[in-house]
N, C-alpha and C positions, 0 to 999 in steps of 0.2 A: 624382843623390842616391843614396847608399849606405844600404841598409836593414839594420838589425840587430835580431834577435829575441833577447831574454833569456828563455830557456825554463826555467822552474823549477817545482819542487814544494816546498811548505812546509806541514808538518802543524801546526806550532805558531807560525809567524810568523818564526822566526829566519832561515831561508833567504830568505824574502821580504824581510826587512830588508836583508840583504846584497845581494840582487838590485836593490833600489832604489838602493843606493849605487853599484853597477856602472852602473846606468842614469844616475845623476847624473854619473858620469865620462865616459860616452860621448856624452851629448846635446850638450854644448857644442862638440864637434868640428865645424868647418864642413863642410857637405855630407853630414852623417850624420843619419839618422832612426832612433832607437833606441826600442824599446818592450818592455814586459813581456808575456809570454804564459805562461799557466798550462799546465803539461804535461798536466794532466787535460783541458783544453779541446782542446789540439792533438792528443791521442790520438784524438779523435773526427773530426778533419779534418786528417790529416798533410800533405795537399797544400798547406796554407797555408804550409809551410816554403819552398815554391818561390818565394815573393815576396821572400825575403830574400837578401842577399849574404853575410851573416855570422850565425852562430848561437852564442850563449854559453849553455852548458848549466849548470844549477844544481840540486843536490839535496843534502838532508841525507845524512850517512853513517849508514846503519843496518846494524849487524852486518857492517861491512866492505865495503858496497856501496851502490849507489843505492837509493832508496826504492821500494816496490812501484809506486806510481802513476807514478814516473818511468820505471821499467822498462817499464810498460805503454805509455807514450808511445814509448819506443825501439822496442819490438816492433811498434808500429803502423806504422812506416816501412818495413816489409818490401817493399811494392810499389815504393816509391821506390828501395830498394836494387836490386831486380831490373832497374830501368830506368836506374839510376845518375843520377837526376835531381838529386842533391845534390852531384855531383862538382864539385870545385874551389871550392866555397863555403868560407869561413873558419869555423873552429870553435875554441872554447875552453871551459874548464870551471871551476866553482867548487863548493866543498862546505863544509858546516858540521858540526861534531860537538861534543859536550860535553867532550871531553878534548883535550889538546894534540896527541896523535897520533891515537888513535881509528881507526887504519887508514884515514885519509882518502885516503892515496895509492892504495889499491885502488879507491876510488870514482872518482878522477880517471883512473886507468888504464882503467876500464871505459868512461868517456866517450871517452877517446882511441881505444880499439879501435872503439867505435861510429862515431866520425868517420872512422877509417881505412877501415872496411868500406864506408862510403859514398863514399870517394874525396875526402874533405874535406881541407883544409889546416889543420893544428893551430897555434894561436898559444899559446905558453907564457907564463910570468910572469917577465920579466927583472929584476924589482925586487930590488936588493941589500938584504939585511936591515939596517935602519938602526941597530940596536943596536950593530953593529960600528963605527959612526961616532960612538958615544957618546949616541945618542938613548935615553931611558929605554925599557925593554923594552915596556911596555904602549902606548907611543906610537909605536913603531917600525913602519915599513912592512915588510911581509913578515917579521914577527917569527917566524913559524913555519917559515920557510925552505923554501918550496915553489916550484919552478921549472916544474913541469909544468902548474900551474894555480893558482888562488887557494884558499887554505885560511883558514878562520876558526873561532873557537872561542867557544861560548856555554856558560856553566856549566849543569850539569844543573838543570832546573826554573827557570832564570832567565827574566826577562822577555824578550820577543821582541827588544827593542832593547838588551839588556844586553851589548853588545860593548865591548871596550876600544877607545880611539881609533885604535890602530894598525891594527886589522882593518878598520874602516870606511874609513880613509884608503887602505889597500891596495886595497879594493874599488873606490874611485873611480879610483885610478891604473890598476888593471887594466882597467876599462872604457874609460878614455881611451886606453890603449895599444892595445887591440883596435881601437877606432874609427880611430885614427891609422894603424894597420897596414893596415886595410881601405882607407883613403883612399890610402895610398902605392901599394898594389897595383892600384888602379883598379877597373874593373868586373869583378872576378872573380865567378863564380857567378851571372851575370846574373839579377837578381830579376825576377819577373813583375810587371807593373804592377798596382797595387791598383785595384779598382773604385771609382768615386766614391761617397763616403759610407760606404765599408766601414770598420769599426772592428775593432780587435784587443782582446780581453778582457784586462784586467789583474787 
């Protein structure tokens, strides 16, 4: 069984909503166990990352980068960096902002650098923008045209679930692609066995 953690911070619910769709895409893949983990919780116990074969990182974009709580989680993994215990695990990233651009690329790049420093293997977003094939823009997968990771847009002050269908569809496809990639590569990043009855906070 391959284990995936979707590690996210969400201040207003938008990133959590996308995280759940990423989870919905990953879970049906045979031989995969995927679960949501709040970055705030993981910052208190970063060793929990060792039980996973793959980690999908998710943060809102604030002022061109990850949120403060998500950066705290990243910084908490320093001891794992020193011992290279995350080496060869798969990683990917997604982010949400209220504008179509919003410098989301900077957020994904900070996640990529984080993964590279830990010796992880980055999985991008290979989905071709469907509007090029005539799908209406708001319904198109990867309508924002991001290949380094998943991007989604929620209007300023909008409800947590106020995403166009294309963004939630992309999130599910992204989660599925990550899980299938992990399955194809086999037991990379050997996850530590979870103790009986141990749960992961969502």
